[in-house]
C-alpha positions in Angstrom: 83.2 143.1 114.3 83.8 139.9 112.2 86.2 139.7 109.3 83.2 138.9 107.1 82.6 142.7 107.0 85.6 143.1 104.8 83.6 142.7 101.6 84.2 143.6 98.0 81.6 146.4 98.3 83.5 147.9 101.2 86.8 147.6 99.3 85.3 149.2 96.2 83.9 152.1 98.2 87.3 152.6 99.9 89.2 152.6 96.6 86.8 155.3 95.1 87.2 157.4 98.2 91.0 157.1 97.9 90.8 158.1 94.3 88.3 160.9 94.6 89.3 162.3 97.9 85.8 163.3 98.9 83.0 161.2 100.4 80.3 163.3 98.8 81.7 162.9 95.4 81.8 159.1 95.8 78.3 159.0 97.1 77.1 161.0 94.0 79.1 158.6 91.7 77.6 155.5 93.4 74.1 156.9 93.6 73.8 156.5 97.3 73.6 158.8 100.3 76.8 160.1 101.9 75.8 158.3 105.1 76.1 155.0 103.3 79.6 155.8 102.1 80.6 156.9 105.6 79.1 153.7 107.1 81.0 151.5 104.6 84.3 153.2 105.4 83.6 153.0 109.2 82.8 149.3 109.0 85.8 148.6 106.9 88.2 150.4 109.3 86.6 148.7 112.3 87.0 145.3 110.7 90.6 146.0 109.9 91.4 147.7 113.2 93.2 150.6 111.6 92.4 154.1 110.3 92.7 154.3 106.5 92.2 158.0 106.2 93.0 161.2 108.0 89.8 163.3 107.7 89.5 167.1 107.4 86.4 169.2 107.0 86.7 169.2 103.2 88.6 166.0 102.2 90.2 162.8 103.3 93.9 161.7 103.0 95.3 158.2 103.1 97.3 157.1 106.1 100.4 154.9 105.6 98.2 151.8 106.3 95.6 153.2 103.9 98.2 153.6 101.1 99.4 150.0 101.5 95.8 148.7 101.7 94.8 150.7 98.6 97.5 149.0 96.5 96.4 145.6 97.7 92.7 146.3 97.1 93.4 147.4 93.5 95.1 144.1 92.9 92.2 142.1 94.4 89.5 144.0 92.6 91.3 143.6 89.3 91.6 139.8 89.9 87.8 139.7 90.6 87.1 141.7 87.5 89.3 139.4 85.4 87.6 136.3 86.9 84.2 137.7 86.0 85.3 138.4 82.5 86.7 134.9 82.1 83.4 133.4 83.3 81.4 135.6 80.9 83.7 134.5 78.0 83.4 130.9 78.9 79.6 131.2 79.0 79.6 132.8 75.6 81.9 130.1 74.3 79.8 127.3 75.8 77.7 126.8 72.7 77.9 124.5 69.7 78.5 120.8 69.1 81.0 118.4 70.8 81.4 114.9 69.4 82.3 112.2 71.9 83.3 108.6 71.3 83.4 106.1 74.1 84.0 102.5 74.9 80.4 101.1 74.6 79.6 99.5 78.0 81.4 102.2 80.0 79.6 104.9 78.0 76.1 103.4 78.5 76.5 102.7 82.2 78.4 105.8 83.3 79.5 108.4 80.7 76.0 109.1 79.4 74.8 110.1 82.9 77.8 112.5 83.1 76.8 113.9 79.7 73.3 114.5 81.0 74.7 116.5 84.0 77.0 118.4 81.6 74.1 119.5 79.4 72.1 120.5 82.4 75.0 122.9 83.3 75.7 123.9 79.7 72.3 123.8 78.0 73.6 125.4 74.8 76.1 122.7 74.0 74.9 119.8 71.8 76.5 116.4 72.3 76.9 113.7 69.6 77.6 110.5 71.5 79.2 107.6 69.6 79.5 104.2 71.3 82.0 101.8 70.0 84.9 99.5 71.2 86.7 99.9 67.8 89.7 102.1 67.6 88.4 104.7 65.2 90.3 107.5 63.5 89.2 110.6 65.4 90.1 113.1 62.7 88.5 111.1 59.9 85.3 110.6 61.9 85.2 114.2 63.2 85.5 113.2 66.9 86.5 115.8 69.4 86.9 113.6 72.5 87.4 109.8 72.7 87.4 107.8 76.0 89.2 104.5 75.6 90.2 101.4 77.7 93.5 99.7 77.1 97.0 100.8 76.0 97.1 103.5 73.3 99.8 104.2 70.7 98.3 107.0 68.7 100.9 109.7 69.3 99.1 112.2 67.0 96.3 112.7 69.5 96.5 114.7 72.8 96.4 112.1 75.5 95.0 112.6 79.0 95.2 109.8 81.5 91.9 109.3 83.4 93.4 106.6 85.7 93.5 102.8 85.9 90.4 100.7 85.7 90.6 97.8 88.2 89.2 94.4 87.5 87.9 91.4 89.4 87.1 87.7 88.5 83.4 87.0 88.8 80.8 84.2 88.4 77.2 83.7 89.4 76.2 81.8 92.5 74.6 79.2 90.1 77.9 78.7 88.3 79.7 78.3 91.6 77.1 75.7 92.7 77.6 73.7 89.5 81.4 74.0 89.3 82.6 74.5 92.9 84.3 77.5 94.5 87.9 77.8 93.2 90.5 78.0 95.9 93.6 78.5 93.7 94.0 79.8 90.1 94.7 76.3 88.9 91.1 75.3 89.9 89.8 77.5 87.0 91.6 75.4 84.4 89.2 73.4 82.2 86.1 75.6 83.0 84.4 77.7 80.4 84.9 81.4 80.7 83.1 84.3 79.0 85.6 86.0 76.7 85.7 89.4 75.1 86.8 89.6 71.4 89.4 92.2 70.3 91.1 92.0 73.8 94.8 91.4 73.5 96.0 88.4 75.6 92.5 87.1 76.3 93.6 83.5 76.0 95.2 83.7 79.5 94.5 85.1 82.9 97.5 86.9 84.5 97.1 87.1 88.3 99.2 88.6 91.1 99.4 86.4 94.1 99.0 87.5 97.7 102.9 87.2 97.9 103.2 89.6 94.9 104.3 86.8 92.6 102.6 86.3 89.2 100.8 83.3 87.9 99.3 82.7 84.4 96.5 80.2 83.8 94.9 79.4 80.4 91.5 81.0 79.8 89.1 79.4 77.3 85.5 79.7 76.5 82.8 78.7 74.1 81.1 82.2 74.3 83.0 85.2 72.9 81.2 88.6 72.9 82.2 92.0 71.7 80.3 94.1 74.2 80.8 94.5 77.9 77.1 94.4 78.7 76.8 91.1 76.8 79.6 89.7 79.0 77.9 91.0 82.2 74.6 89.4 81.3 76.4 86.1 80.5 78.1 86.1 83.9 74.8 86.8 85.6 72.9 83.9 84.0 75.8 81.5 84.7 77.3 81.0 81.2 80.8 81.2 82.6 83.3 83.0 84.8 85.7 85.8 83.7 87.4 89.1 84.4 85.3 92.2 84.6 85.9 95.9 85.4 84.5 97.0 88.7 82.4 99.7 87.1 80.8 97.0 85.0 79.8 94.5 87.8 80.0 96.2 91.2 76.2 96.6 91.4 75.7 92.9 90.5 78.2 92.0 93.3 76.3 94.2 95.8 73.0 92.6 94.8 74.3 89.1 95.1 73.8 88.3 91.3 77.6 87.8 91.0 80.3 86.6 93.4 84.0 87.5 93.4 86.4 84.6 92.7 89.8 84.3 94.3 89.6 87.7 96.1 93.2 87.4 97.3 94.5 87.4 93.7 94.6 90.6 91.6 94.2 91.1 87.9 96.3 93.8 86.3 94.4 97.1 85.9 93.6 98.6 82.5 94.5 102.2 81.5 91.6 104.5 80.9 92.4 107.4 78.7 91.0 110.5 77.0 92.1 111.4 73.5 91.4 114.8 72.1 92.0 115.9 68.6 94.9 118.4 68.7 93.2 121.0 66.4 90.1 120.9 68.6 91.7 120.9 72.0 91.8 124.7 72.4 88.1 125.2 71.4 86.4 126.4 74.6 83.4 124.1 74.5 85.6 121.0 73.9 88.0 122.0 76.7 85.1 122.6 79.1 83.5 119.3 78.2 86.9 117.4 78.5 87.5 118.9 82.0 84.0 118.0 83.2 84.2 114.4 81.9 87.6 113.9 83.5 86.5 115.3 86.9 83.3 113.1 87.0 84.9 109.9 85.7 87.5 110.0 88.5 84.7 109.2 91.0 83.4 106.1 89.2 83.8 102.8 91.0 87.1 101.0 90.3 88.8 104.0 88.5 92.0 104.9 90.4 94.2 107.8 89.4 
């Protein structure tokens, strides 16, 4: 007989027999025939390969193996009961509103889809989704969870690292045809890039060489945008080259709309973090949502823990 026959039903029947001492009493309690109780016990003993009871005409008594097994079964059944209660409590708590703020382009391309999946699983939770690249005050704005790119210094918030977002230099095939394919970082000097506003250190490109040295080249551009999707579109139509997160442009690279420049050189990755308002962190719906977001974000292209 296979071990699969050691089921919770068999364990529960065994425990009740051990506690009542009579098969007929257990059958009456469970609302089944005595033959069903006898069969459960027989299948359990056969699966375990030991006798759990010494049987007499009127009652049953635990063997030494049965006493040890009874103690272990009690522990297992209590854990199962507690797990069931925890799930029920979580389900009851999974109602209400969660306010999420997220870096704009990352939110549009990826996080919103995760929110859709989250609400499919927890239909009673309402989400208010705020998209902005500005560093807002979570408490003042009433935000429960914020997802942010870049270094963070707000020690008042509960910080959860989601990983590092890796980047790559890109340009369109049209741009490369017009300006040539760069072979070294110095070949980029003098060419217009597409720059992001409010990004610290955006006047230079800091690259790691194949030999693990570091090189810095100036990065200028006539077009400065404040949204990742605007930068992505500018790259695609050939307005310039520039650094971009993998999650922002990997589909364009796969389709041939963009090409990777200087693939042997690496840009430093950018921290991706989750901020949670401390007074909201222990609210069940906020905690459930934060855990769901963190798990799904980990599988997004270019995000490395």
